[in-house]
Biopython code that builds the backbone (N, CA, C, O; Angstrom):
import numpy as np
from Bio.PDB.StructureBuilder import StructureBuilder

atoms = [
    (1, "MET", "N", (82.151, 83.230, 63.605)),
    (1, "MET", "CA", (82.893, 82.569, 64.666)),
    (1, "MET", "C", (84.399, 82.838, 64.503)),
    (1, "MET", "O", (84.911, 83.050, 63.404)),
    (2, "LEU", "N", (85.056, 82.818, 65.627)),
    (2, "LEU", "CA", (86.503, 82.980, 65.613)),
    (2, "LEU", "C", (87.183, 81.632, 65.472)),
    (2, "LEU", "O", (86.757, 80.643, 66.069)),
    (3, "LYS", "N", (88.232, 81.599, 64.687)),
    (3, "LYS", "CA", (89.002, 80.368, 64.549)),
    (3, "LYS", "C", (89.981, 80.267, 65.716)),
    (3, "LYS", "O", (90.517, 81.268, 66.193)),
    (4, "ARG", "N", (90.192, 79.060, 66.150)),
    (4, "ARG", "CA", (91.163, 78.826, 67.219)),
    (4, "ARG", "C", (92.464, 78.341, 66.610)),
    (4, "ARG", "O", (92.487, 77.366, 65.858)),
    (5, "TYR", "N", (93.540, 79.027, 66.938)),
    (5, "TYR", "CA", (94.848, 78.641, 66.445)),
    (5, "TYR", "C", (95.677, 78.153, 67.636)),
    (5, "TYR", "O", (95.582, 78.724, 68.722)),
    (6, "PRO", "N", (96.466, 77.136, 67.454)),
    (6, "PRO", "CA", (97.284, 76.629, 68.560)),
    (6, "PRO", "C", (98.536, 77.483, 68.791)),
    (6, "PRO", "O", (99.661, 76.998, 68.671)),
    (7, "THR", "N", (98.326, 78.725, 69.115)),
    (7, "THR", "CA", (99.439, 79.650, 69.329)),
    (7, "THR", "C", (99.929, 79.524, 70.767)),
    (7, "THR", "O", (99.154, 79.736, 71.700)),
    (8, "PRO", "N", (101.195, 79.184, 70.962)),
    (8, "PRO", "CA", (101.707, 79.089, 72.336)),
    (8, "PRO", "C", (101.923, 80.493, 72.919)),
    (8, "PRO", "O", (102.530, 81.354, 72.283)),
    (9, "ILE", "N", (101.430, 80.699, 74.103)),
    (9, "ILE", "CA", (101.605, 81.990, 74.757)),
    (9, "ILE", "C", (102.476, 81.844, 75.999)),
    (9, "ILE", "O", (103.437, 82.593, 76.175)),
    (10, "LEU", "N", (102.152, 80.901, 76.843)),
    (10, "LEU", "CA", (102.904, 80.754, 78.081)),
    (10, "LEU", "C", (104.314, 80.207, 77.852)),
    (10, "LEU", "O", (105.259, 80.623, 78.523)),
    (11, "LYS", "N", (104.454, 79.297, 76.930)),
    (11, "LYS", "CA", (105.748, 78.647, 76.716)),
    (11, "LYS", "C", (106.852, 79.626, 76.306)),
    (11, "LYS", "O", (107.915, 79.597, 76.927)),
    (12, "PRO", "N", (106.670, 80.482, 75.311)),
    (12, "PRO", "CA", (107.782, 81.372, 74.947)),
    (12, "PRO", "C", (107.902, 82.622, 75.826)),
    (12, "PRO", "O", (108.957, 83.257, 75.851)),
    (13, "TYR", "N", (106.829, 82.982, 76.549)),
    (13, "TYR", "CA", (106.853, 84.239, 77.295)),
    (13, "TYR", "C", (107.057, 84.067, 78.794)),
    (13, "TYR", "O", (107.032, 85.062, 79.519)),
    (14, "TRP", "N", (107.258, 82.838, 79.294)),
    (14, "TRP", "CA", (107.372, 82.667, 80.731)),
    (14, "TRP", "C", (108.555, 83.438, 81.328)),
    (14, "TRP", "O", (108.427, 83.908, 82.458)),
    (15, "PRO", "N", (109.697, 83.602, 80.648)),
    (15, "PRO", "CA", (110.771, 84.397, 81.263)),
    (15, "PRO", "C", (110.369, 85.861, 81.494)),
    (15, "PRO", "O", (110.805, 86.484, 82.463)),
    (16, "PHE", "N", (109.544, 86.398, 80.605)),
    (16, "PHE", "CA", (109.111, 87.785, 80.763)),
    (16, "PHE", "C", (108.138, 87.927, 81.930)),
    (16, "PHE", "O", (108.174, 88.920, 82.656)),
    (17, "PHE", "N", (107.270, 86.933, 82.109)),
    (17, "PHE", "CA", (106.347, 86.950, 83.246)),
    (17, "PHE", "C", (107.120, 86.850, 84.561)),
    (17, "PHE", "O", (106.826, 87.576, 85.511)),
    (18, "VAL", "N", (108.099, 85.962, 84.617)),
    (18, "VAL", "CA", (108.912, 85.809, 85.831)),
    (18, "VAL", "C", (109.720, 87.081, 86.085)),
    (18, "VAL", "O", (109.811, 87.539, 87.224)),
    (19, "GLY", "N", (110.300, 87.648, 85.046)),
    (19, "GLY", "CA", (111.055, 88.891, 85.199)),
    (19, "GLY", "C", (110.178, 90.030, 85.688)),
    (19, "GLY", "O", (110.604, 90.831, 86.520)),
    (20, "GLY", "N", (108.949, 90.107, 85.175)),
    (20, "GLY", "CA", (108.021, 91.140, 85.635)),
    (20, "GLY", "C", (107.681, 90.984, 87.108)),
    (20, "GLY", "O", (107.596, 91.972, 87.837)),
    (21, "LEU", "N", (107.487, 89.749, 87.549)),
    (21, "LEU", "CA", (107.211, 89.517, 88.977)),
    (21, "LEU", "C", (108.405, 89.891, 89.849)),
    (21, "LEU", "O", (108.232, 90.451, 90.932)),
    (22, "ILE", "N", (109.605, 89.588, 89.386)),
    (22, "ILE", "CA", (110.804, 89.921, 90.164)),
    (22, "ILE", "C", (110.978, 91.439, 90.254)),
    (22, "ILE", "O", (111.321, 91.954, 91.318)),
    (23, "VAL", "N", (110.752, 92.149, 89.169)),
    (23, "VAL", "CA", (110.863, 93.616, 89.188)),
    (23, "VAL", "C", (109.795, 94.222, 90.096)),
    (23, "VAL", "O", (110.083, 95.154, 90.847)),
    (24, "TYR", "N", (108.571, 93.707, 90.036)),
    (24, "TYR", "CA", (107.488, 94.189, 90.901)),
    (24, "TYR", "C", (107.839, 93.967, 92.372)),
    (24, "TYR", "O", (107.640, 94.858, 93.198)),
    (25, "TRP", "N", (108.358, 92.785, 92.702)),
    (25, "TRP", "CA", (108.749, 92.481, 94.078)),
    (25, "TRP", "C", (109.890, 93.401, 94.534)),
    (25, "TRP", "O", (109.863, 93.913, 95.653)),
    (26, "GLY", "N", (110.890, 93.609, 93.668)),
    (26, "GLY", "CA", (112.018, 94.466, 94.023)),
    (26, "GLY", "C", (111.608, 95.917, 94.223)),
    (26, "GLY", "O", (112.092, 96.576, 95.143)),
    (27, "ALA", "N", (110.726, 96.418, 93.375)),
    (27, "ALA", "CA", (110.253, 97.800, 93.525)),
    (27, "ALA", "C", (109.453, 97.954, 94.810)),
    (27, "ALA", "O", (109.536, 98.991, 95.469)),
    (28, "SER", "N", (108.685, 96.946, 95.172)),
    (28, "SER", "CA", (107.924, 96.990, 96.426)),
    (28, "SER", "C", (108.866, 97.017, 97.627)),
    (28, "SER", "O", (108.661, 97.798, 98.556)),
    (29, "LYS", "N", (109.889, 96.179, 97.615)),
    (29, "LYS", "CA", (110.860, 96.156, 98.720)),
    (29, "LYS", "C", (111.597, 97.490, 98.830)),
    (29, "LYS", "O", (111.799, 98.002, 99.931)),
    (30, "PHE", "N", (111.999, 98.055, 97.683)),
    (30, "PHE", "CA", (112.710, 99.332, 97.684)),
    (30, "PHE", "C", (111.809, 100.444, 98.207)),
    (30, "PHE", "O", (112.260, 101.296, 98.972)),
    (31, "SER", "N", (110.549, 100.446, 97.805)),
    (31, "SER", "CA", (109.605, 101.461, 98.253)),
    (31, "SER", "C", (109.401, 101.384, 99.766)),
    (31, "SER", "O", (109.399, 102.409, 100.447)),
    (32, "ASN", "N", (109.232, 100.184, 100.285)),
    (32, "ASN", "CA", (109.062, 100.027, 101.731)),
    (32, "ASN", "C", (110.323, 100.432, 102.488)),
    (32, "ASN", "O", (110.234, 101.012, 103.570)),
    (33, "ALA", "N", (111.489, 100.133, 101.932)),
    (33, "ALA", "CA", (112.737, 100.525, 102.580)),
    (33, "ALA", "C", (112.870, 102.043, 102.640)),
    (33, "ALA", "O", (113.321, 102.589, 103.647)),
    (34, "MET", "N", (112.481, 102.723, 101.570)),
    (34, "MET", "CA", (112.572, 104.184, 101.567)),
    (34, "MET", "C", (111.541, 104.816, 102.508)),
    (34, "MET", "O", (111.808, 105.869, 103.087)),
    (35, "LEU", "N", (110.377, 104.196, 102.670)),
    (35, "LEU", "CA", (109.376, 104.741, 103.582)),
    (35, "LEU", "C", (109.856, 104.699, 105.028)),
    (35, "LEU", "O", (109.456, 105.529, 105.844)),
    (36, "HIS", "N", (110.709, 103.737, 105.342)),
    (36, "HIS", "CA", (111.194, 103.601, 106.713)),
    (36, "HIS", "C", (112.594, 104.170, 106.910)),
    (36, "HIS", "O", (113.169, 104.019, 107.988)),
    (37, "ALA", "N", (113.151, 104.817, 105.901)),
    (37, "ALA", "CA", (114.463, 105.435, 106.025)),
    (37, "ALA", "C", (114.363, 106.684, 106.904)),
    (37, "ALA", "O", (113.320, 107.335, 106.952)),
    (38, "ASP", "N", (115.443, 107.008, 107.590)),
    (38, "ASP", "CA", (115.448, 108.154, 108.504)),
    (38, "ASP", "C", (115.084, 109.460, 107.797)),
    (38, "ASP", "O", (114.465, 110.339, 108.397)),
    (39, "GLU", "N", (115.461, 109.586, 106.540)),
    (39, "GLU", "CA", (115.217, 110.828, 105.807)),
    (39, "GLU", "C", (113.731, 111.065, 105.530)),
    (39, "GLU", "O", (113.283, 112.210, 105.474)),
    (40, "PHE", "N", (112.973, 109.984, 105.358)),
    (40, "PHE", "CA", (111.579, 110.117, 104.944)),
    (40, "PHE", "C", (110.570, 109.629, 105.976)),
    (40, "PHE", "O", (109.368, 109.659, 105.712)),
    (41, "VAL", "N", (111.023, 109.182, 107.140)),
    (41, "VAL", "CA", (110.097, 108.579, 108.101)),
    (41, "VAL", "C", (109.113, 109.606, 108.682)),
    (41, "VAL", "O", (107.987, 109.245, 109.023)),
    (42, "ASN", "N", (109.511, 110.854, 108.798)),
    (42, "ASN", "CA", (108.621, 111.877, 109.349)),
    (42, "ASN", "C", (108.083, 112.837, 108.290)),
    (42, "ASN", "O", (107.589, 113.915, 108.620)),
    (43, "ASP", "N", (108.176, 112.454, 107.040)),
    (43, "ASP", "CA", (107.615, 113.258, 105.946)),
    (43, "ASP", "C", (106.083, 113.204, 106.035)),
    (43, "ASP", "O", (105.523, 112.115, 106.167)),
    (44, "PRO", "N", (105.403, 114.333, 105.967)),
    (44, "PRO", "CA", (103.933, 114.320, 106.096)),
    (44, "PRO", "C", (103.224, 113.555, 104.987)),
    (44, "PRO", "O", (102.049, 113.219, 105.138)),
    (45, "ARG", "N", (103.902, 113.267, 103.874)),
    (45, "ARG", "CA", (103.278, 112.488, 102.792)),
    (45, "ARG", "C", (103.395, 110.987, 103.022)),
    (45, "ARG", "O", (102.860, 110.200, 102.242)),
    (46, "ASN", "N", (104.089, 110.581, 104.087)),
    (46, "ASN", "CA", (104.259, 109.163, 104.401)),
    (46, "ASN", "C", (102.902, 108.551, 104.747)),
    (46, "ASN", "O", (102.143, 109.159, 105.502)),
    (47, "PRO", "N", (102.576, 107.379, 104.226)),
    (47, "PRO", "CA", (101.262, 106.768, 104.487)),
    (47, "PRO", "C", (101.007, 106.428, 105.954)),
    (47, "PRO", "O", (99.863, 106.180, 106.334)),
    (48, "ARG", "N", (102.050, 106.412, 106.787)),
    (48, "ARG", "CA", (101.834, 106.132, 108.213)),
    (48, "ARG", "C", (100.945, 107.183, 108.842)),
    (48, "ARG", "O", (100.159, 106.869, 109.736)),
    (49, "PHE", "N", (101.050, 108.413, 108.402)),
    (49, "PHE", "CA", (100.278, 109.489, 109.006)),
    (49, "PHE", "C", (98.805, 109.393, 108.642)),
    (49, "PHE", "O", (97.964, 109.887, 109.393)),
    (50, "ALA", "N", (98.467, 108.782, 107.531)),
    (50, "ALA", "CA", (97.065, 108.557, 107.177)),
    (50, "ALA", "C", (96.428, 107.551, 108.132)),
    (50, "ALA", "O", (95.219, 107.581, 108.361)),
    (51, "ARG", "N", (97.258, 106.654, 108.690)),
    (51, "ARG", "CA", (96.754, 105.684, 109.674)),
    (51, "ARG", "C", (96.707, 106.274, 111.080)),
    (51, "ARG", "O", (96.176, 105.644, 111.994)),
    (52, "GLY", "N", (97.255, 107.475, 111.266)),
    (52, "GLY", "CA", (97.203, 108.151, 112.556)),
    (52, "GLY", "C", (98.376, 107.839, 113.466)),
    (52, "GLY", "O", (98.276, 108.036, 114.677)),
    (53, "GLU", "N", (99.485, 107.358, 112.919)),
    (53, "GLU", "CA", (100.651, 107.055, 113.737)),
    (53, "GLU", "C", (101.388, 108.348, 114.093)),
    (53, "GLU", "O", (101.380, 109.295, 113.307)),
    (54, "PRO", "N", (102.024, 108.399, 115.263)),
    (54, "PRO", "CA", (102.746, 109.614, 115.669)),
    (54, "PRO", "C", (104.106, 109.717, 114.973)),
    (54, "PRO", "O", (104.514, 108.819, 114.236)),
    (55, "LEU", "N", (104.792, 110.829, 115.224)),
    (55, "LEU", "CA", (106.137, 111.027, 114.692)),
    (55, "LEU", "C", (107.081, 109.977, 115.270)),
    (55, "LEU", "O", (106.900, 109.534, 116.404)),
    (56, "ALA", "N", (108.080, 109.582, 114.496)),
    (56, "ALA", "CA", (109.040, 108.590, 114.932)),
    (56, "ALA", "C", (110.292, 109.303, 115.441)),
    (56, "ALA", "O", (110.655, 110.372, 114.948)),
    (57, "GLU", "N", (110.935, 108.707, 116.418)),
    (57, "GLU", "CA", (112.190, 109.229, 116.949)),
    (57, "GLU", "C", (113.309, 108.860, 115.982)),
    (57, "GLU", "O", (113.442, 107.700, 115.593)),
    (58, "VAL", "N", (114.117, 109.852, 115.593)),
    (58, "VAL", "CA", (115.228, 109.626, 114.675)),
    (58, "VAL", "C", (116.505, 109.973, 115.405)),
    (58, "VAL", "O", (116.645, 111.069, 115.948)),
    (59, "LYS", "N", (117.445, 109.024, 115.418)),
    (59, "LYS", "CA", (118.738, 109.265, 116.060)),
    (59, "LYS", "C", (119.599, 110.118, 115.156)),
    (59, "LYS", "O", (119.769, 109.806, 113.977)),
    (60, "LYS", "N", (120.149, 111.205, 115.707)),
    (60, "LYS", "CA", (121.075, 112.052, 114.951)),
    (60, "LYS", "C", (122.406, 112.022, 115.680)),
    (60, "LYS", "O", (122.489, 112.261, 116.885)),
    (61, "ASP", "N", (123.429, 111.726, 114.921)),
    (61, "ASP", "CA", (124.779, 111.640, 115.538)),
    (61, "ASP", "C", (125.393, 112.985, 115.702)),
    (61, "ASP", "O", (126.514, 113.096, 116.199)),
]
sb = StructureBuilder()
sb.init_structure("model")
sb.init_model(0)
sb.init_chain("A")
sb.init_seg("    ")
for serial, (resi, resn, name, xyz) in enumerate(atoms, 1):
    if name == "N":
        sb.init_residue(resn, " ", resi, " ")
    sb.init_atom(name, np.array(xyz, "f"), 0.0, 1.0, " ", f" {name:<3s}", serial, name[0])
structure = sb.get_structure()
């Protein structure tokens, strides 16, 4: 049998869990922002084309 030790896990590591969630959220927001940027919106590797969406109109000054 395994012995049970009262080792705290959540109490000392909660800042790392929160930091990991914040980094995950920020990377997701950045990724979505880049997918909709004018430079990459009509790239054939964009996931929109897998859904069958047409090319997007891009304003050029």
